[in-house]
C-alpha positions, 0 to 999 in steps of 0.5 A, a space after each residue: 500500500 502506498 503512503 498516500 493510501 495509508 494517510 487517506 485511510 487514516 484521515 477517513 478513520 479519524 473523521 469517522 470517529 470524530 463525527 461519531 464522538 460529536 454525535 454522542 457528545 451532542 446527544 449527551 448534552 441534549 439529554 442533560 439539558 432536558 433533565 435539567 429543565 425537568 428538575 427546574 420544573 420540579 423545584 418550581 412545582 414543589 415550591 408552589 405546592 409547599 407554599 401558600 401560593 395565591 394567584 398574585 404571588 404565583 404571577 410575581 414568582 415567575 416574574 421575579 424568578 425570570 429577572 433574577 435568574 436571567 441577571 445571574 445566569 443569562 438567557 433561557 429563563 424567560 417567564 414562558 420558559 419557566 412555565 414550560 419547565 413547570 409544565 414539562 415536570 407536570 406532564 412528564 412526572 417521571 422523567 424518562 428522556 432518552 436524549 432522543 427528543 430536544 427541549 423544543 420537541 418537549 415544549 411542543 408536546 406539553 402543549 398537547 393536553 390529550 395524553 393519547 394525542 401527545 403520545 402519538 405526536 411524540 412517536 411521530 417526532 421520534 420517527 421523523 428524527 430517525 429514532 423509531 421505525 414506522 
């Protein structure tokens, strides 16, 4: 085998390995972020259930959380995103994410109130991203 063929094979092997590694890292990060959002939602729900939450206080809670977390942590803590985290925990009380669906997928799914319909669309999304076969 000539030198160029050896180098080309090595380059291709390294590229293949790099692509596979990046995909695993991406999937792990995606899964950890979804787990993170679920846990933040859990903290919010537990605080709401553990305290004397009036509608006025509830509104203020999300506004203040959003302001303070955004100031200290940066983007990602809008009032609507905090509501999504809360609703994610309520909709999926047992987190069983596999890293296959992203946070944006779950945000779409939690808007579907009918459980059977939500499961149908969850399955459809998994098929669409190639994680399930028809």
